[in-house]
C-alpha positions, 0 to 999 in steps of 0.5 A, spaced: 575 049 293 572 056 292 572 062 286 570 069 286 571 075 282 577 081 284 572 087 283 576 092 278 583 094 280 587 100 277 592 097 272 600 097 274 604 102 273 610 101 271 615 107 267 621 104 264 626 106 269 621 103 274 623 096 271 631 097 268 632 099 276 628 094 279 628 098 285 628 092 291 624 092 297 627 084 299 633 082 303 637 079 299 636 073 298 629 075 295 625 074 301 620 080 304 625 084 308 620 082 315 617 075 317 609 076 316 605 073 322 602 065 322 595 065 318 589 063 320 588 055 320 582 056 317 584 061 312 584 059 305 591 060 300 587 066 294 589 065 288 589 070 283 588 069 276 585 071 269 580 066 265 582 060 262 577 058 256 570 058 259 568 050 255 563 049 260 565 040 257 571 041 259 576 041 265 579 048 268 586 046 268 585 053 274 580 048 279 584 042 278 590 047 279 587 049 285 585 041 287 591 039 287 594 045 291 589 044 297 591 036 296 598 037 298 598 043 303 592 041 307 588 048 305 582 050 301 585 054 295 580 060 292 580 062 286 580 069 285 578 072 277 581 078 274 581 081 268 588 081 266 595 079 268 596 086 270 591 086 275 594 079 278 600 083 280 595 090 283 593 084 287 598 081 289 603 088 291 595 090 294 595 084 298 588 081 297 592 075 294 596 071 297 599 068 290 599 068 282 601 064 276 604 069 271 609 068 265 616 070 265 615 078 263 611 080 267 613 076 273 619 080 271 616 087 272 611 085 278 618 084 281 622 089 279 618 093 282 620 091 290 612 088 292 612 083 289 615 075 291 617 069 286 615 064 289 618 058 285 620 059 278 621 055 271 627 056 267 626 056 260 628 051 255 631 053 248 625 053 243 622 058 241 617 060 246 611 064 240 609 063 234 605 068 230 599 064 225 595 065 219 590 061 216 593 058 211 589 061 205 592 067 208 598 071 202 603 072 207 609 067 206 613 070 211 615 075 216 617 080 210 611 080 207 607 084 213 605 091 210 602 097 214 595 095 212 597 089 215 593 086 223 596 083 228 593 080 234 597 080 242 594 076 247 595 082 252 601 088 254 603 084 260 603 077 256 610 074 253 608 069 248 602 073 247 606 080 246 612 081 249 617 075 245 613 076 238 614 083 238 621 082 239 622 077 232 618 083 229 623 088 232 628 083 231 625 083 222 626 090 221 618 090 224 615 096 228 608 098 232 604 102 228 610 104 223 610 096 219 605 093 222 596 095 226 598 092 232 591 090 236 589 086 243 584 081 243 584 080 251 587 073 250 590 067 246 584 064 246 581 071 243 585 072 238 585 065 235 578 068 234 579 073 231 584 071 226 579 066 224 573 070 223 578 075 219 578 081 224 586 080 223 590 078 218 597 074 224 595 072 231 601 072 236 601 067 241 604 061 244 607 055 240 604 050 245 598 053 242 599 049 234 599 042 237 592 043 239 589 043 232 584 038 230 584 036 238 577 040 239 579 043 244 576 050 246 582 054 246 585 053 238 579 053 234 583 050 230 584 044 225 590 041 223 593 045 217 588 050 217 593 055 220 601 056 219 607 060 223 610 065 218 615 066 224 618 064 231 621 068 237 626 066 241 627 061 248 626 065 254 630 064 261 624 063 264 617 060 262 613 062 269 614 062 276 609 063 281 608 069 285 607 071 291 605 077 296 610 079 300 606 080 308 604 072 305 604 068 313 611 065 313 606 057 314 603 059 308 609 060 304 613 054 306 607 050 305 607 053 297 614 052 296 614 045 298 608 043 295 609 047 288 614 043 285 609 037 287 604 038 283 607 039 277 610 033 275 608 029 270 602 024 272 598 031 273 600 033 265 593 032 263 589 036 269 593 041 268 593 042 261 596 049 259 599 051 266 603 044 266 606 046 259 607 052 261 613 049 264 617 046 258 618 041 262 623 045 266 626 044 273 622 048 279 627 054 282 625 055 289 625 062 292 631 064 285 634 071 285 632 076 282 638 076 278 633 071 273 629 077 270 634 081 269 634 078 261 627 080 260 629 087 262 634 087 256 629 083 252 624 089 252 630 096 251 632 091 245 625 090 243 624 098 244 618 096 248 615 102 252 614 099 259 609 104 261 604 103 256 602 097 261 599 103 264 
């Protein structure tokens, strides 16, 4: 496999009306409106990803994923590093990469542009998606203790578990951004934890998968057991994660990936895939999901009064 970095792309400029109307450039079954030609058999499958941990001594789940896809498809996989979720979507929309691995909200944003396909989706389960953590010695005991001076760290403005779901949770608790608390984007879940550990923020809102990593020496969650505690948990999500695809993805690559991806995300690969596998929430994949599966995200955004244009 190969890895490269993509030159900086403009962030995804989406207005709320685009998300809510869900313009479509796909057929009724959710596939691209025009068949793509077969690809060069020697051409790699290109996969856009945001950084996922930087510990040189730990097994990188992105590299493990690429290796497993290579084994299943017989195609080389090229990892393309981009800075954030919105850059993944832009890379797909501009046909720079073949696929991207995304959580529910950015997947909904991407699919609703009508310019990106959802190739395979994993539904959410009934468990909370997000948790808001404080250090154990914090005076904050619950969400009710948050004040306008409380600094709350979010991972990324297009993150499901690190932004949208916790913002909805805080909204439901009567707390609005910039009025009832001070939001801060850290740039990633791991950076939110670093900011919390160093006292730069009071609260770090993140995925519920991370606290279980306490005491395991996991660089993504640099805490021992008992060093943090939760002051609130979000609702569940209708879609946990999705593999998105360029609408001009060649037919042979598309079919290879639809067959291979459900075989990659299986229990025997759980340790190698780490957080990527955990994100599936133990559900069965849906191949070529109908775009309507993402409608609940639109509803959550509206209820939480989240301005989608902020992603631009």
